[in-house]
C-alpha positions in Angstrom: -0.1 -0.2 0.0 1.0 3.2 -0.6 -0.3 7.0 0.9 -1.5 10.2 -1.2 -3.1 13.4 0.1 -6.2 14.4 -2.1 -7.9 17.9 -2.2 -10.9 18.2 -4.1 -12.2 21.6 -5.3 -15.8 23.2 -6.1 -18.7 20.7 -7.3 -16.4 17.7 -6.9 -16.7 18.0 -3.1 -20.3 16.9 -3.9 -19.4 13.4 -4.4 -17.5 12.8 -1.5 -17.8 11.5 1.8 -17.9 14.1 4.4 -14.6 13.0 6.0 -13.0 14.4 2.4 -15.0 17.5 1.8 -13.4 21.1 2.3 -9.9 20.0 3.4 -6.5 18.0 2.1 -7.0 14.2 3.2 -4.4 11.4 3.3 -5.7 8.4 1.4 -4.4 4.9 1.5 -4.2 3.8 -1.9 -2.8 0.2 -3.4 0.3 0.0 -4.3 0.3 0.4 -7.9 -2.8 2.5 -8.9 -4.0 5.2 -11.3 -5.4 8.9 -10.5 -8.4 8.2 -12.1 -8.9 4.5 -10.1 -8.4 6.2 -6.6 -10.6 9.5 -7.9 -13.3 7.2 -8.4 -12.8 5.4 -5.7 -13.3 8.1 -3.5 -16.6 8.9 -5.4 -15.7 11.3 -8.1 -16.6 10.0 -11.4 -13.8 10.6 -14.0 -15.8 12.6 -16.7 -16.1 15.4 -13.9 -12.7 15.7 -13.5 -11.3 19.4 -15.2 -7.5 19.9 -14.2 -5.4 17.4 -12.3 -2.4 18.4 -10.6 0.2 15.8 -9.0 2.8 17.4 -6.9 1.7 20.8 -8.6 2.0 19.8 -12.3 -0.8 19.1 -14.5 -1.1 15.4 -15.0 -3.4 13.1 -16.9 -5.6 10.5 -15.4 -3.7 7.5 -16.2 -1.1 8.7 -13.7 0.2 6.4 -11.6 0.6 7.5 -8.2 3.5 7.1 -6.1 4.1 7.2 -1.8 3.6 11.1 -0.7 1.7 12.2 -3.9 -0.1 15.5 -3.8 -3.0 15.3 -5.8 -5.4 18.0 -6.8 -8.7 17.9 -8.5 -10.5 20.6 -10.1 -13.8 20.1 -11.8 -14.7 20.7 -15.3 -15.2 24.3 -16.2 -18.3 25.5 -15.4 -19.2 26.7 -18.8 -17.2 25.6 -22.0 -15.9 22.1 -23.1 -16.2 19.2 -21.0 -13.2 16.4 -20.5 -12.5 15.1 -24.1 -15.8 16.7 -25.7 -16.5 15.3 -28.9 -15.9 17.6 -31.5 -19.1 19.7 -33.5 -22.8 19.9 -32.5 -23.0 18.1 -29.4 -25.1 14.9 -29.3 -26.7 12.9 -26.4 -28.1 10.0 -24.5 -29.8 10.4 -21.6 -30.8 7.5 -19.2 -33.8 6.3 -17.9 -34.6 9.3 -14.9 -33.9 11.9 -17.8 -36.8 11.6 -20.1 -38.4 15.3 -19.3 -34.8 17.0 -19.9 -34.2 14.3 -23.0 -37.6 15.9 -24.3 -36.4 19.4 -23.6 -33.0 19.1 -25.6 -34.9 17.5 -28.6 -37.0 20.6 -28.0 -34.0 23.2 -28.5 -32.9 21.3 -31.6 -29.9 18.8 -29.8 -29.9 14.8 -31.4 -30.8 13.0 -27.9 -31.4 9.5 -27.8 -33.8 8.3 -24.8 -35.4 4.9 -24.0 -35.9 4.1 -20.4 -35.9 0.4 -21.2 -31.9 1.2 -21.8 -29.6 -0.9 -19.4 -26.7 0.5 -18.2 -24.2 -1.4 -20.2 -26.1 -0.4 -23.3 -26.3 3.1 -22.4 -22.1 3.0 -22.1 -21.8 1.1 -25.0 -24.0 3.4 -27.5 -22.5 6.5 -26.0 -19.0 5.3 -26.8 -19.9 3.8 -30.1 -22.0 7.2 -31.8 -19.8 9.8 -29.7 -22.4 11.0 -27.6 -22.3 12.5 -24.1 -23.9 10.4 -21.8 -26.0 12.1 -19.4 -27.2 10.7 -16.1 -27.3 11.3 -12.3 -26.0 7.5 -11.5 -22.6 8.3 -11.0 -21.6 4.9 -10.9 -22.6 4.7 -14.7 -20.1 7.5 -15.4 -17.7 5.4 -13.8 -18.0 2.9 -16.5 -14.7 2.1 -18.8 -16.3 2.8 -21.6 -17.7 6.2 -20.9 -15.6 8.8 -22.5 -18.1 11.8 -22.8 -20.5 12.1 -19.8 -22.0 14.8 -17.8 -23.6 14.1 -14.5 -26.6 16.3 -13.9 -26.7 18.0 -10.6 -30.4 19.7 -10.9 -33.5 17.9 -10.1 -35.7 19.7 -12.3 -35.7 19.3 -15.9 -35.8 23.2 -16.9 -32.8 23.7 -14.4 -31.2 20.5 -16.0 -31.8 22.1 -19.3 -30.3 25.5 -17.7 -27.3 23.8 -16.6 -26.3 21.9 -19.7 -26.7 25.1 -21.6 -24.3 26.7 -19.4 -21.9 24.0 -18.7 -21.4 22.9 -22.6 -22.2 26.3 -24.1 -25.2 25.0 -25.8 -26.4 28.3 -27.0 -24.8 28.5 -30.2 -25.5 25.3 -31.1 -29.3 25.4 -30.7 -31.7 25.0 -33.3 -35.4 25.0 -31.7 -38.1 23.1 -33.3 -36.0 21.2 -35.7 -36.4 17.8 -34.1 -39.4 15.6 -33.3 -40.2 15.6 -29.7 -41.2 12.3 -29.8 -38.7 10.2 -32.0 -35.6 12.5 -32.4 -35.9 12.4 -36.0 -35.3 15.7 -38.3 -38.3 17.8 -39.2 -39.2 18.8 -42.3 -40.9 21.8 -43.9 -44.4 21.0 -45.6 -46.7 23.2 -47.4 -50.4 23.5 -46.5 -51.9 21.9 -49.3 -49.7 18.7 -48.6 -51.0 18.6 -45.2 -54.5 19.8 -45.2 -56.6 16.5 -45.1 -54.9 16.1 -42.0 -55.3 19.0 -40.2 -58.6 20.0 -38.1 -60.4 22.8 -39.9 -59.6 25.7 -37.6 -55.8 24.6 -37.7 -56.0 25.1 -41.4 -57.4 28.5 -41.2 -55.1 29.8 -38.9 -51.7 28.5 -39.8 -49.6 28.3 -43.1 -46.2 26.9 -41.7 -45.9 23.3 -40.6 -43.1 20.5 -39.9 -43.6 17.0 -40.6 -41.6 14.1 -39.1 -40.8 11.8 -42.1 -40.2 9.0 -39.6 -42.8 8.9 -36.8 -45.6 11.2 -39.5 -46.5 13.7 -36.6 -47.4 16.7 -37.8 -46.2 20.0 -35.9 -47.0 23.7 -36.1 -47.1 27.4 -34.3 -50.2 27.0 -32.0 -50.3 27.7 -28.3 -48.3 24.5 -27.3 -45.8 25.7 -29.6 -45.8 29.2 -27.9 -45.8 27.6 -24.7 -42.7 25.6 -25.7 -40.8 28.8 -27.0 -41.6 30.7 -24.2 -39.8 27.9 -21.4 -36.8 27.8 -24.0 -36.4 31.4 -23.8 -36.1 31.4 -19.9 -32.8 29.0 -20.3 
């Protein structure tokens, strides 16, 4: 066995046992252990780590710890890319407890997979295979080796969760509201009134000219009162 002294900062302290919060503490480690393994053993998923310092020098999570090492762990930036964030427009997969958040991300135009039947191993594999950011409130899921991109969602209410992700991942520049189907996640296509007139209630035909259709599940969307309510909800993010 060997000993190293750990100090966690910011939001990372929420994951720790009370004895490790607010101060540096000595931790007994295995003789050969990586910083990632020991950080996760203390409760912090590797996806939440930003800057890692070992003996005052920047280090990778794969760094092997030695006797007496001083390990300082900072959270990922409050705003900006997460650790190893995939390039380009962010895409997501949400776990079974974040269905309302997944719907709001789709509303904002983000490619977001969600199925409450997904098991944890399938979620982790899917996120890695398709280079999606895994969203969850399950820290153990984020500790899985397959997970490269992930975010622990701290907020409890869907609106606050969406705001949290907007800030943390700088999503505003990527948003494209009402461009995806809320039900199945497919990109929507513009259609004319003439193309869909027979499927619309008379009042809708009389009041609206712009329509969107989902080519996969064939749902129709138009700018009615429900659309305005969703737009107001997104404006608050």
